[in-house]
PALO-720948 format. One record per residue (C-alpha): x, y, z; residue number from 1; residue in three letters. Coordinates in steps of 0.2 Angstrom, whole numbers, plus 5000, padded with zeros to 4 digits. Layout:
BEGIN
east;north;up;num;residu
X;Y;Z;NUM;ALA
...
# end
This chain:
BEGIN
east;north;up;num;residu
5000;5000;5000;1;CYS
5014;5012;5004;2;LEU
5022;5008;4987;3;GLY
5006;5011;4978;4;ALA
5004;5028;4988;5;GLU
5021;5033;4983;6;GLY
5018;5029;4965;7;ARG
5002;5039;4965;8;LEU
5011;5054;4973;9;ALA
5025;5053;4960;10;TYR
5012;5052;4946;11;LYS
5002;5067;4954;12;LEU
5018;5077;4955;13;PHE
5023;5073;4937;14;HIS
5006;5078;4931;15;ASP
5005;5094;4941;16;LEU
5022;5101;4936;17;PHE
5023;5095;4918;18;ALA
5018;5112;4911;19;ASN
5019;5123;4927;20;TYR
5031;5138;4930;21;THR
5034;5146;4946;22;SER
5039;5163;4938;23;ALA
5021;5169;4935;24;LEU
5007;5173;4947;25;ARG
4995;5158;4948;26;PRO
4979;5166;4944;27;VAL
4966;5161;4930;28;ALA
4963;5180;4926;29;ASP
4977;5192;4926;30;THR
4966;5206;4931;31;ASP
4961;5197;4947;32;GLN
4971;5200;4963;33;ALA
4978;5185;4973;34;LEU
4974;5185;4991;35;ASN
4987;5180;5003;36;VAL
4983;5176;5022;37;THR
4998;5180;5034;38;LEU
4999;5172;5051;39;GLU
5013;5176;5063;40;VAL
5018;5166;5079;41;THR
5030;5174;5091;42;LEU
5042;5161;5098;43;SER
5055;5170;5107;44;GLN
5063;5188;5110;45;ILE
5081;5185;5106;46;ILE
5088;5203;5109;47;ASP
5083;5221;5111;48;MET
5098;5232;5106;49;ASP
5093;5249;5113;50;GLU
5109;5258;5108;51;ARG
5107;5252;5089;52;ASN
5088;5251;5090;53;GLN
5087;5234;5083;54;VAL
5074;5220;5089;55;LEU
5079;5202;5085;56;THR
5064;5190;5086;57;LEU
5062;5171;5082;58;TYR
5045;5170;5072;59;LEU
5035;5156;5064;60;TRP
5027;5164;5048;61;ILE
5013;5155;5039;62;ARG
5007;5161;5022;63;GLN
4992;5154;5013;64;GLU
4986;5157;4995;65;TRP
4977;5148;4981;66;ALA
4986;5142;4966;67;ASP
4974;5140;4951;68;ALA
4986;5128;4942;69;TYR
4989;5116;4956;70;LEU
4972;5107;4958;71;ARG
4967;5089;4956;72;TRP
4953;5077;4959;73;ASP
4958;5065;4974;74;PRO
4948;5051;4967;75;ASP
4960;5050;4952;76;ASP
4975;5047;4963;77;TYR
4968;5035;4976;78;GLY
4961;5048;4988;79;GLY
4977;5058;4989;80;LEU
4972;5075;4994;81;ASP
4988;5083;5000;82;ALA
5007;5082;4996;83;ILE
5022;5091;5003;84;ARG
5035;5098;4990;85;ILE
5050;5110;4991;86;PRO
5044;5128;4991;87;SER
5056;5132;4977;88;SER
5045;5122;4965;89;LEU
5030;5133;4967;90;VAL
5026;5151;4965;91;TRP
5028;5161;4982;92;ARG
5023;5178;4986;93;PRO
5037;5190;4988;94;ASP
5032;5196;5005;95;ILE
5046;5203;5015;96;VAL
5049;5213;5031;97;LEU
5049;5231;5026;98;TYR
5058;5237;5042;99;ASN
5072;5224;5041;100;LYS
5088;5228;5049;101;ALA
5099;5213;5043;102;ASP
5108;5210;5027;103;ALA
5107;5191;5029;104;GLN
5094;5181;5018;105;PRO
5079;5174;5028;106;PRO
5080;5156;5034;107;ALA
5063;5152;5027;108;SER
5068;5148;5009;109;ALA
5072;5130;5012;110;ILE
5056;5124;5020;111;THR
5042;5114;5011;112;ASN
5025;5119;5007;113;VAL
5009;5109;5009;114;VAL
4999;5108;4993;115;LEU
4980;5104;4995;116;GLN
4969;5096;4981;117;HIS
4959;5112;4979;118;ASN
4975;5122;4975;119;GLY
4977;5129;4993;120;SER
4996;5132;4997;121;VAL
5002;5133;5015;122;ARG
5019;5138;5018;123;TRP
5026;5137;5036;124;ASP
5043;5143;5039;125;ALA
5053;5149;5054;126;PRO
5063;5165;5053;127;ALA
5074;5175;5064;128;ILE
5070;5193;5060;129;THR
5080;5209;5064;130;ARG
5069;5224;5063;131;SER
5072;5242;5067;132;SER
5062;5249;5082;133;CYS
5061;5266;5088;134;HIS
5066;5264;5107;135;VAL
5060;5278;5119;136;ASP
5071;5277;5135;137;VAL
5064;5292;5143;138;SER
5056;5282;5157;139;ALA
5070;5269;5158;140;PHE
5070;5257;5168;141;PRO
5051;5258;5169;142;PHE
5048;5260;5151;143;ASP
5036;5252;5138;144;ALA
5041;5250;5120;145;GLN
5031;5247;5104;146;ARG
5040;5239;5090;147;CYS
5031;5236;5073;148;GLY
5035;5223;5060;149;LEU
5028;5227;5043;150;THR
5026;5213;5031;151;PHE
5021;5217;5013;152;GLY
5024;5212;4994;153;SER
5040;5220;4987;154;TRP
5035;5221;4969;155;THR
5016;5217;4968;156;HIS
5004;5231;4971;157;GLY
4986;5229;4978;158;GLY
4978;5226;4961;159;HIS
4989;5210;4959;160;GLN
4992;5204;4977;161;LEU
4982;5208;4993;162;ASP
4988;5203;5010;163;VAL
4976;5200;5025;164;GLN
4981;5195;5043;165;PRO
4973;5180;5051;166;ARG
4965;5185;5067;167;GLY
4967;5201;5076;168;ASN
4986;5198;5080;169;GLY
5000;5186;5082;170;ALA
4999;5170;5092;171;SER
5008;5169;5108;172;LEU
5004;5151;5112;173;ALA
5022;5145;5110;174;ASP
5030;5160;5117;175;PHE
5046;5158;5128;176;VAL
5046;5170;5142;177;GLU
5060;5183;5141;178;ASN
5069;5188;5157;179;VAL
5070;5206;5153;180;GLU
5054;5210;5143;181;TRP
5036;5206;5147;182;ARG
5025;5204;5131;183;VAL
5008;5213;5133;184;LEU
5002;5208;5116;185;GLY
5005;5209;5097;186;MET
4990;5216;5088;187;PRO
4989;5216;5069;188;ALA
4983;5230;5057;189;ARG
4981;5231;5039;190;ARG
4986;5247;5029;191;ARG
4985;5252;5011;192;VAL
4998;5265;5006;193;LEU
5003;5274;4991;194;THR
5022;5277;4989;195;TYR
5030;5290;4978;196;GLY
5038;5278;4967;197;CYS
5022;5270;4961;198;CYS
5004;5275;4957;199;SER
4996;5259;4963;200;GLU
4992;5256;4981;201;PRO
5002;5243;4991;202;TYR
4994;5234;5006;203;PRO
5004;5228;5021;204;ASP
5001;5220;5038;205;VAL
5009;5228;5053;206;THR
5011;5217;5069;207;PHE
5015;5229;5084;208;THR
5024;5220;5098;209;LEU
5019;5228;5115;210;LEU
5033;5226;5127;211;LEU
5036;5232;5145;212;ARG
5053;5231;5154;213;ARG
5055;5220;5169;214;ARG
5063;5233;5181;215;ALA
5068;5222;5196;216;ALA
5086;5220;5190;217;ALA
5089;5238;5186;218;TYR
5081;5243;5203;219;VAL
5093;5232;5213;220;CYS
5109;5236;5202;221;ASN
5107;5254;5197;222;LEU
5093;5263;5206;223;LEU
5094;5256;5224;224;LEU
5113;5260;5227;225;PRO
5110;5278;5220;226;CYS
5095;5280;5232;227;VAL
5106;5274;5247;228;LEU
5120;5286;5242;229;ILE
5109;5301;5240;230;SER
5102;5298;5257;231;LEU
5120;5297;5264;232;LEU
5125;5313;5256;233;ALA
5115;5325;5267;234;PRO
5123;5317;5283;235;LEU
5139;5328;5279;236;ALA
5130;5342;5288;237;PHE
5128;5331;5303;238;HIS
5147;5328;5305;239;LEU
5157;5339;5317;240;PRO
5167;5352;5309;241;ALA
5182;5347;5319;242;ASP
5182;5329;5311;243;SER
5189;5335;5295;244;GLY
5178;5323;5285;245;GLU
5163;5334;5279;246;LYS
5170;5339;5262;247;VAL
5178;5322;5260;248;SER
5161;5313;5262;249;LEU
5153;5325;5249;250;GLY
5167;5322;5236;251;VAL
5166;5303;5239;252;THR
5148;5303;5236;253;VAL
5149;5313;5220;254;LEU
5163;5301;5213;255;LEU
5152;5286;5217;256;ALA
5137;5294;5208;257;LEU
5148;5298;5193;258;THR
5153;5279;5192;259;VAL
5135;5274;5191;260;PHE
5131;5287;5178;261;GLN
5145;5281;5167;262;LEU
5138;5263;5169;263;LEU
5121;5269;5163;264;LEU
5128;5279;5149;265;ALA
5136;5263;5141;266;GLU
5119;5254;5139;267;SER
5108;5268;5134;268;MET
5107;5275;5116;269;PRO
5114;5293;5114;270;PRO
5097;5301;5112;271;ALA
5090;5318;5116;272;GLU
5078;5311;5128;273;SER
5086;5308;5145;274;VAL
5081;5292;5154;275;PRO
5071;5294;5171;276;LEU
5086;5286;5180;277;ILE
5098;5298;5172;278;GLY
5087;5313;5177;279;LYS
5088;5306;5195;280;TYR
5107;5304;5194;281;TYR
5109;5322;5188;282;MET
5097;5329;5201;283;ALA
5106;5319;5214;284;THR
5123;5324;5208;285;MET
5118;5343;5208;286;THR
5111;5341;5225;287;MET
5127;5334;5232;288;VAL
5137;5347;5223;289;THR
5127;5361;5231;290;PHE
5128;5352;5248;291;SER
5147;5351;5247;292;THR
5148;5369;5242;293;ALA
5137;5374;5257;294;LEU
5148;5363;5268;295;THR
5163;5373;5263;296;ILE
5155;5390;5267;297;LEU
5148;5383;5283;298;ILE
5166;5377;5288;299;MET
5172;5394;5284;300;ASN
5160;5402;5296;301;LEU
5165;5389;5309;302;HIS
5183;5393;5308;303;TYR
5181;5412;5308;304;CYS
5193;5414;5323;305;GLY
5194;5428;5336;306;PRO
5198;5442;5324;307;THR
5181;5440;5315;308;ALA
5168;5454;5316;309;ARG
5153;5451;5328;310;PRO
5138;5442;5321;311;VAL
5125;5454;5313;312;PRO
5110;5459;5323;313;ALA
5098;5452;5311;314;TRP
5107;5435;5311;315;ALA
5108;5435;5330;316;ARG
5090;5439;5331;317;ALA
5084;5427;5317;318;PHE
5097;5413;5316;319;LEU
5103;5412;5334;320;LEU
5086;5416;5341;321;GLY
5071;5409;5332;322;ARG
5079;5397;5320;323;LEU
5090;5390;5334;324;ALA
5075;5387;5345;325;ARG
5066;5379;5331;326;GLY
5080;5367;5327;327;LEU
5084;5363;5345;328;CYS
5102;5370;5343;329;VAL
5107;5375;5361;330;ARG
5122;5380;5371;331;GLU
5129;5369;5384;332;ARG
5117;5368;5399;333;GLY
5103;5377;5389;334;GLU
5087;5367;5388;335;PRO
5080;5363;5371;336;CYS
5068;5376;5364;337;GLY
5073;5390;5377;338;GLN
5088;5402;5377;339;SER
5096;5408;5393;340;ARG
5096;5426;5396;341;PRO
5113;5434;5395;342;PRO
5120;5436;5412;343;LYS
5125;5454;5417;344;ALA
5142;5456;5423;345;SER
5142;5460;5442;346;PRO
5148;5477;5447;347;SER
5162;5478;5460;348;PRO
5155;5481;5477;349;GLN
5166;5487;5491;350;PRO
5169;5474;5505;351;PRO
5157;5474;5519;352;LYS
5164;5482;5535;353;GLY
5176;5493;5526;354;GLU
5173;5511;5523;355;ALA
5175;5519;5506;356;SER
5191;5529;5504;357;PRO
5189;5547;5508;358;PRO
5187;5559;5494;359;ALA
5199;5573;5491;360;GLY
5218;5574;5491;361;PRO
5227;5559;5499;362;CYS
5236;5563;5516;363;HIS
5241;5545;5520;364;GLU
5258;5538;5514;365;PRO
5251;5521;5510;366;GLN
5236;5526;5499;367;CYS
5232;5520;5481;368;LEU
5237;5537;5473;369;CYS
5255;5533;5476;370;HIS
5253;5517;5466;371;GLN
5246;5524;5449;372;GLU
5258;5513;5439;373;ALA
5251;5497;5447;374;LEU
5234;5503;5443;375;LEU
5238;5506;5425;376;ARG
5245;5488;5423;377;HIS
5230;5480;5432;378;VAL
5218;5490;5420;379;ALA
5228;5484;5405;380;THR
5227;5466;5411;381;ILE
5208;5468;5414;382;ALA
5206;5476;5396;383;ASN
5216;5462;5388;384;THR
5206;5449;5397;385;PHE
5189;5457;5392;386;ARG
5195;5458;5374;387;SER
5200;5440;5374;388;HIS
5183;5436;5382;389;ARG
5174;5446;5369;390;ALA
5184;5438;5354;391;ALA
5180;5421;5361;392;GLN
5162;5425;5363;393;ARG
5162;5431;5345;394;ARG
5170;5415;5340;395;HIS
5158;5405;5349;396;GLU
5143;5414;5341;397;ASP
5150;5410;5324;398;TRP
5152;5392;5328;399;LYS
5134;5391;5335;400;ARG
5129;5400;5319;401;LEU
5137;5387;5308;402;ALA
5129;5373;5319;403;CYS
5112;5381;5316;404;VAL
5115;5382;5297;405;MET
5121;5364;5297;406;ASP
5105;5358;5306;407;ARG
5095;5368;5294;408;PHE
5102;5362;5278;409;PHE
5103;5344;5284;410;LEU
5084;5344;5285;411;GLY
5082;5353;5268;412;ILE
5093;5341;5258;413;PHE
5088;5326;5267;414;PHE
5070;5330;5263;415;SER
5075;5333;5245;416;MET
5084;5317;5243;417;ALA
5069;5307;5251;418;LEU
5056;5315;5240;419;VAL
5066;5312;5224;420;MET
5069;5294;5229;421;SER
5051;5291;5233;422;LEU
5046;5299;5216;423;LEU
5057;5287;5207;424;VAL
5053;5272;5217;425;LEU
5034;5275;5215;426;VAL
5036;5272;5196;427;GLN
5041;5254;5200;428;ALA
5024;5250;5209;429;LEU
# end
């Protein structure tokens, strides 16, 4: 029986292709358009090259059409209703990928076709396609991409060959999940366009691949370290000025953010749209730069020294008064939220039991008027001591002013870093 079936298939093949040519469009009427049904099955996403904007996919492409010259009666050939022959022997539609980004020929040229007794030809072929795709990375790493694959005839217009999609989109039944991208769908749309080269319309079918990036890896490797570093940067205002590490911490944080920025720039395309994580990096680096500059200015106030001018009245009233109480910056022994009233220097009082020296000219040989030189030296020592105390007090005022500004900018920059980090992390939810 198998031998008989093989002989019948050989006879059918010989009868069908005795006067058949694959060079002409197989229609009985040359004015009639040939309908081709296109079906695409997405099997795997091989690669998405954001820098070169090229999408590589593994597809199963099925094309079906009717050949008017390849028909037979199954009863004449022992009930044989279908045969499989090399695709190079029959006429095939020249449907190509319009937005192809690869110079290699498709791998679908070596597969067979299934020929039915009613002239229906089904051509199933796997293909690895490299298509151009406009990649918008403005929301990276929480971005979604739309990549279109446009299939159409290269030489036949709409009056000769018409392309129709099967169903509303590509099939995802055999899709292998990708570790970086989540496929949301692949709808199909038919268009009829007229190009400048030709007067007749050209129909095509566009399969739009809807992708959303899986951002977990980027959040752990790029975003979370930057968030932690950005929250660490404002703590430079909390370091004591005498430690000598306030500026070093800001510079170290800035260098760490620069390294992460360079790692991000290697994988992103050099486009005008800056990614979301890139904006976050730039905002954080700007914040760290300003905080480091303010730290230098505050340290300059802290180390003013005894020769500095007194604190201005407005700064003493506002910064050392209201703001210091609001930020709970107090002197040693001063309760939080209150300021100690300045102590008045006690006026010298004569010892009890002693009478005041008599007024008028001195008549005693041991009175103070005979020791004017000693009085002048004591006055000089007292004035020097008072000047030293005043200079020390001015120095303490400037140090306290620097401490108030440190506490103030610590709250501001820490709030800014926290708000920016939350705005970026909310995008991941």
